[in-house]
C-alpha positions in Angstrom: 87.8 54.1 59.6 85.4 52.1 61.6 82.1 53.7 62.4 81.8 54.6 66.1 78.3 53.1 66.3 79.6 49.7 65.3 82.1 49.6 68.1 81.0 48.2 71.4 81.8 48.9 75.1 85.2 50.2 76.1 86.6 50.3 72.6 83.9 52.9 71.7 84.6 54.9 74.8 88.4 54.8 74.0 87.7 56.0 70.4 85.5 58.9 71.5 87.9 60.0 74.2 90.7 59.9 71.7 88.7 62.2 69.4 87.9 64.6 72.3 91.6 64.7 73.3 92.7 65.4 69.7 90.2 68.3 69.5 91.3 69.8 72.8 95.0 69.4 71.8 94.3 71.2 68.5 92.5 74.1 70.3 95.3 74.5 72.8 97.9 74.5 70.1 96.0 77.2 68.2 95.8 79.3 71.5 99.5 78.7 72.1 100.3 79.8 68.5 98.2 83.0 68.8 99.7 83.8 72.2 103.2 83.3 70.8 102.5 85.6 67.8 101.0 88.3 70.1 104.2 88.1 72.3 106.4 88.5 69.2 104.3 91.6 68.2 104.6 93.1 71.7 108.3 92.5 71.7 108.8 94.1 68.3 106.7 97.1 69.4 108.7 97.5 72.7 112.0 97.2 70.7 110.8 99.9 68.3 109.8 102.1 71.2 113.2 101.7 72.9 115.0 102.4 69.6 113.0 105.6 69.0 113.7 106.7 72.6 117.4 106.0 72.3 117.5 107.9 69.0 115.9 110.9 70.7 118.7 111.1 73.3 121.4 113.8 72.8 124.6 112.4 71.2 126.7 112.9 74.3 124.5 110.4 76.2 126.2 107.2 75.3 125.8 103.7 76.8 128.7 104.3 79.3 127.2 107.5 80.6 123.7 106.0 81.0 125.2 103.0 82.9 127.1 105.4 85.2 123.9 107.3 85.8 122.0 104.1 86.5 124.7 103.0 89.0 124.5 106.3 90.8 120.7 106.0 91.0 121.0 102.5 92.4 123.5 103.6 95.0 121.1 106.4 96.1 118.2 103.9 96.2 120.2 101.5 98.4 121.4 104.2 100.8 117.8 105.4 101.2 116.6 101.8 101.8 119.3 101.2 104.5 118.5 104.5 106.2 114.8 103.6 106.3 115.5 100.1 107.5 117.8 101.5 110.2 115.1 103.9 111.4 112.6 101.0 111.4 114.9 98.9 113.6 115.5 101.8 116.0 111.8 102.6 116.3 111.1 98.9 116.8 113.6 98.7 119.7 112.4 101.9 121.3 108.7 100.9 121.2 109.5 97.4 122.6 111.4 99.1 125.4 108.4 101.3 126.3 106.0 98.4 126.0 108.2 96.3 128.4 108.3 99.2 130.9 104.5 99.6 130.8 104.0 95.9 131.4 106.4 96.0 134.4 104.7 99.1 135.9 101.3 97.5 135.3 102.3 94.4 137.3 103.5 96.4 140.2 100.6 98.9 140.6 97.0 98.7 141.4 95.9 100.2 138.1 96.7 97.1 136.1 93.8 97.3 133.8 94.4 100.9 132.6 98.1 100.3 132.1 97.3 97.0 130.3 95.0 98.9 127.9 97.7 101.6 127.4 100.2 98.8 126.7 97.9 97.3 124.1 97.3 100.7 122.5 101.0 101.2 122.4 101.4 97.8 120.8 98.8 98.5 118.1 100.5 101.9 117.4 103.8 100.1 117.2 102.4 97.6 114.7 100.9 100.4 112.6 104.2 102.2 112.6 106.0 99.1 111.6 103.6 98.4 108.7 103.8 102.0 107.5 107.6 101.9 107.5 107.6 98.5 105.8 105.3 99.9 103.1 107.6 102.9 102.7 110.6 100.6 102.4 108.7 98.4 99.9 107.6 101.4 97.8 111.2 102.8 97.5 112.0 102.1 93.9 114.1 103.6 91.2 113.0 107.2 90.6 111.0 107.6 87.4 112.7 110.8 86.4 112.3 111.8 82.8 115.4 112.6 80.9 115.4 116.2 79.6 115.5 116.8 75.9 118.5 119.1 76.2 121.2 118.7 78.8 123.6 121.5 79.7 127.3 120.8 80.3 126.8 121.1 84.1 123.9 118.6 84.1 125.6 115.9 82.0 125.8 112.5 83.7 129.1 111.6 85.3 131.4 109.4 83.4 132.8 106.2 85.0 136.3 106.4 86.3 
C-alpha cells in the first residue's frame, strides 16, 4: 500500500475519503447487525409470551372461538364508531343551523355587535364540541378486557355458525 503522505493533491484526498467511508460503512454494518439481533431477541420473547398466554387459556377456548369473539368485538367497535360519527354529523348540522340564524338576525337588527360576538362564541363552542367528539371517535379502540382464568358455560364465547 502506498503511504498517504507520498500521494499528492486529489489522489490523497480520494484515498483519505475512501478510508473514512470504509470506516463509516463498518460502523453502520455493526449497528445494523446489533439492531437485527435485538429485534430477533424481542421477537423470540414476544413469541414465548404469546405461547405461555395461549397455554394458560382453558381448553375449550380454541382458535375458532377466539376468532368469533374477536369478530363480535370488532362489530361492537364499528357500531359504536358509526353511532358516534352520526351524532357528530347531527351536532355539526344543528350548530351550523343556529350559527346561520344568529348571523341573519345580527344583520337585520341594531345589535349587530352583540349578536356577532354570540355567533363567534357559538362557533368556538361548536369547534370545541367537534374536536371533543373527534377525539372520542379516535380513542374508540378494541376493549382491553382481560380474559378470565375460568369461564363458566354461560360465559363461553359464541361459536361461529
